[in-house]
N, C-alpha and C positions, 0 to 999 in steps of 0.2 A: 360854415353850416355844412353838413355832409350832404351828398347827393342823394336822390330818391332811392337809389339802389344800393346805398351803402350796407355792407355786411353781406351781400350777395356775392358768391365766389362761383366763377364759370371756368370750366376745363375745357380748352379748345384744341381738338385734334383735326386740323383742316388746313388746306393750302389754297393759294390763289386769293380771289377776292370774294366769290359767291359763298358766303358763309362766314368767313373771318371778319368781313366788314360789319356783320352784325353785333359782333362783340365790341368792336371799337366804339360803336354807338352807345352800347350798353356800359361801357367803360366810362364814357362821358357822363353818364348817369350815376357813377360811383361804384359801379360793380368792380371786383377784383378778378381780373381775367388772367389766367394762365395758359400759356400757349406751348403745346408739346410739339417739338421739331425732331426729325429723325437725326441722330448724331452724324456729323461729317456731311450731311446733305442739306438738311433745313428746308425751309419753304421754298420752292423754286421762284417765288416772286422776289426773293432776295437778290438773285442775280438776273432778272429780267432786264434786258438792255434795250429791248425794242417792242413797240407796241404798233401793229398794223404797219410794220415797216419803217416806222419812225423811231428815232433815238429818244429814250426817255430816261437816260441815265447819264450822269456827269462820269466821264471816264476815270477822273480822279477821286470818285467816291465808290467805296466797296459795295454798297447795297442800293438797289433799284428804287427809284422814286415811288412806284406803286406800293412797295412794301411799307414805306413810311406812311402813306395814306391809310392803308388797310389795317395796321397793326399798332397804332398809338395806344396808349394806356395800358399795354400788355407787359407780362413778364414771359421770358423765354426760357424754357426748359428743354434740355435734350434728353429723350429717353428712347431706347431702342425697342419698340414694341414686338419686334419678331423674336425677341428673347423672353424666356419665361419669366425671368428675374424682372425685366422691363415691365411685364404686364402686372407682375405683383406690386410693383411701385405704383402703377396706375391705379390698381383697386384702391390702395391705401389713400391715395389722393382723392378718388372719387367719394370716399367715406365722408371726406370734409367739404365736399362741393354741393352746389345747388343745380348746376346746369352742365351738361356734357354736349358738345356740338362737334359733329364730324361731317364731312362732305365727300367721303371716298365712295367709289361705286359700290351698288349693293353686293354684299358678299364679302368684302374686304374686312369690314369690322368683325363679323362672325368669324372668319378665318383666323384672325388674331386674337379671338376671345374678349373682344372690347364692344360687342354688341349690346343691345339694351337688355336682353334676357339675361346676360352675364352680369352687367354692372348694377342691374336692380338688386341683385343678392347682396351687393355690398352696400347699397343705399337705396332702400325701397321708395324713397321720396324724391329720387332724382328725376330731373327733367331731361330727358334724352332727345337731342335734336338731330334730324338727318336732313342733309340739303343734297338734292339730286338734280340731275338734268331735267327728267321728265315725270317724276312722281313715283311712288312706291308700288303701283300696279300698272297692268297693261303691257303690251307686246314690246314697248320701248323702254321700259323701266330700267333695264340693265344697259342702256347706251350711255356713252360719255356725253356731257353737256358742255357747253362753252357759251359765253355771252351772246356771240353772234347767232349761234343756234337758237337761243332763248328769243332774240328779235325776230328770226325768221319763223320758227315753229309756231309763235303766237299769233302770228298775223300783224305784228307790230311793224315790220318792214313795209307791208303792203298798205299800212296806214299813211306812210310818208309818201306815197305815189301822187303825184300830180297830174297824171295821165300822159307823161312823156314816155318815151321808149324805154328808159332805164330807171331802175330804183335807185335812191340816193344810198350812200354808205353812211350808216349812223355810227358816231363814234361816241365814246365817254363811258363804256361799261354799263350802259343803262340796265341791262338785263341782270347783270351780276348785282349790281346795287339795289335794285329793286327787290332782288331774292334776299338780300341782306335785311332790307327793311321789313319783308314779310316775315323773315325769320325771328328778328326782334319782336315784332307784333305777337307772334307765336309764343315766344318766350315769356314776354310780360303777361300775357293771357294765362299761361301754364302757372306762372308764379302766383297770380291771384288765385287760380283754382286750387293749387296746393294749400295756400293759407287759409282759404275758405273751407275746403273739403277734406284737407289732409292727404291728398294723394300726389304721387308722382306719375308721370307717364311719358310716353314716347310720342313725339310729334314729327311731321314730315312737311317739308315744303320744297319747291323745285323752280328752276328757272322757268319752265314751261306755265306752271301754274301761277307764278308770280307776275308773270307778264300778261296772262289772262286777266288777273286781278286789276293790274294797272290800267287796262283798257276795258272795264266793266261798262262804262257809258257807251263807248262805240260797239262793242260786242253785244251789249243788251239791246241797243238800238236796232242793230242788225237782225237780232233774233226776233224782236217783237214785230219789225215791219217786214220780215221775209226777204229783204234785200240789203245790200251794203250801201252805205251812203256813197253818194258821188264823189270822185276825186275833187280836190280843191285846187284850182289853178288861181294864181294871185289876180290875173287879169280877167277872171271870170267870176269872182266872188259875188253872189247875188246880193249880198249886203256889203256895199262898197265902203261903209264906214265900220266894218269888222275886218280890217285888212291892215297891211304894212306898205309904208311908203318910204322911198328914197328922197333925201333932203339935199340942198345945195352943198352941203359939206361932205357928201357921199356917206352919210350916216342914215340909218333908218329909224323909223318910229312906228309904233303900233296903235292903231285905233281899235277899240273894243267895245263899241255901242251897240247894244242889243235893242234898247227901247228907242227905236229908230224915229218913230213918229214924234216923240216929245222932243228928242234931242236934235233931230235934223236942222231946225232953226238955229240952234246955237253952234252946230258946226259950220254952217253957211256964214254966220257972223264972225266966228273966230279966224276963218280963212279969207275973210273979205270977199265972199262969194254970195252976197245977199240976192243977187239976181236968180240965183238957183232954187231958192227956197220954194217959190210958187212956179217955178218952170214946170210945164206939164209933162216933161219927161221924167221928173225927178220929184214930183210933189206928193209922193206917197210911197210906203214900202213897195207895193207892187210895181209901181212904174220905175223905181230905182232898180228893181231886180230886173225888169225887161230891158232897161237900158244900162246895165251895170258896166259893159265895156266902155260906152261913151263917158259914163261918169268917172270911172277909174282913169281913163285917159286924162280928163279934165283935172282930177285930183293930183295925178302924177305931175302934170305940168306945174300946178300950183305948188305942190311941196317943194318942187325943184328950185324954187325961187328964194328960199330963205334957209338958213342953217337950221339944224334940228332943234338946238336949244331955243332959238327964237320961236319956232312952232310951238314946242312944248309950253313955253310961257304963254303964249296966245291962247293956246287950247285949254290950259288949266285955269284961266280966268273964268271958264264956264263949268262949274262944279259937276255938272252932269256928264261932261265928256270925259270918258275913261280913256286914257292913253298911256303910253310908256315908251321911253327909249329902248330900242333892241341893242343890248349890250353883249359885248364880248367878254369872256373871263377876265381879261387884263383890265376892262373898264371897271370891274367890281372894286378894284384896289383904291380907286379914287371916289367911290360912290359912298357919300355920307350914309345913305339909308342901309347899306350893306354893313358898314363899319360900326355905326352906332348901335346896332342891334346885335352886334358880336356874331354875325352870320359868317364872317371871316376873322379868324383870330391869329395871333402869333404863338408860336410853339418854340421851346428851345430844344433842339434836337442834337443828340449826341455826336452825330456824324455830320450834319448839314448846318449846324450852328441854328440861328434864329430863322425861322421859316414861317410862311403864312399857310393856313389850312383852312377848310370849311369847318366852321363851328357848329355847335348844337343848334338845330332850328326851333327848338322849344325852350321858353322861359319859364322858370320856376321861381315863385317869389320866396318860398321858405326853404327849398331844398335845391340850391343852384346846380345846374349842369355845367360842367367845364372839362377841358382836357385834362386828364389827370397826370399825363406823362408822355414821352415821345415813344417811337417804336423801339423795341428792344435789341440790343446786340445779340448775335447768335449765342444762345446758351447763358446769356448774362445772369439769369437768376436761378440757374439749376441748384446750386448749393443753398441758397436761401430757402427755396421753396420746399426742398426735400428736409431741410432742418425744421422749418417753422410749421409747415403744412403736414408733411409726412412723418414728422417725429422721427427722423432718421438721425444717425450720430455721424461725426466725420470719419470714424472707422468704416461705417456702412458706405459713405460716399467714396472712400479710397477703394473699397472693394469694387464697388460699381464701375468705377473709372478702369480700374485694372482688367476688368472683364468685359469693357466696351459696351456697357449696359447704358451709360450716361455720356 
């Protein structure tokens, strides 16, 4: 069965992860994604060997690992958009595409004649997507953005603050990927609007705006209360059974019990601490909050007495106790819940061989999502796309190559 976006064609002129990552997600849903890269240069993510100082590329492989994550399901086409003939090629491709996505700084697209006002002349129903650092308006709209700036500018880093002197360093390209998710959300909404109303349109998203959206609960709470939530220190959590604990095997588990009055007796039984149930220090939500440090010390000592799996088995005998292991990424490879839902899948990559990647987190019963293919080699599909989508001939392609256009 085809995916839910089968028949949708996306043209991508974007680099790094914030933006391009949206299209690998839409590719999982069946969209045909064509990635435009500058001849002889390509997406700089192809050669990115270090992330935050750490090696992220096998020296024996020609392409960086991050590129393989961001660009699966895509076709690579090399076109020099600084040349007029390259722009003409783009215009012809745009006529056959549903979406155009770019993430260069404001003004770059217009300078090269590939802005929305220009491209909509060739395809009035085109959905044109801009991904920026700070959004299309305001005094910072022209500034460069980057993942860590998205974390900082939006207040996300301050949310990680536990009251210590230093803020933690958050890894994993969270702001970049949240921006991709937001862009994909916008594209899907625009496709529905086009189908219902017959209109193309220009849409904007940004690292800053996406990270504000991710924190809508925290920021909304702050705005309505007129103050920020207090920093959360593990040893001072007012609800000690909404906290995490280290077990005897040095592994951690999380308790996530909000209905504390009803579930507190179950927790005491599961931990063989029945004497605490009616203890006047801990016999109500208010008392447990007043004496949270003392209770957390007791729970720390108790959890340190058994390995994590034993505790999880005991806790899960009581269905009202919500709990989970705290896993590292490598733990997920042996986690049946992860693998049986295809949250991690195997992909056959042209350079790396058989590799594991995060799969689509949404399951469709009638139009299944799946990884359509690996990341492309540089310029791998240039001839095929120009012939099949652009309607060019082999003579045209030879002329383009001689002129350095592709």
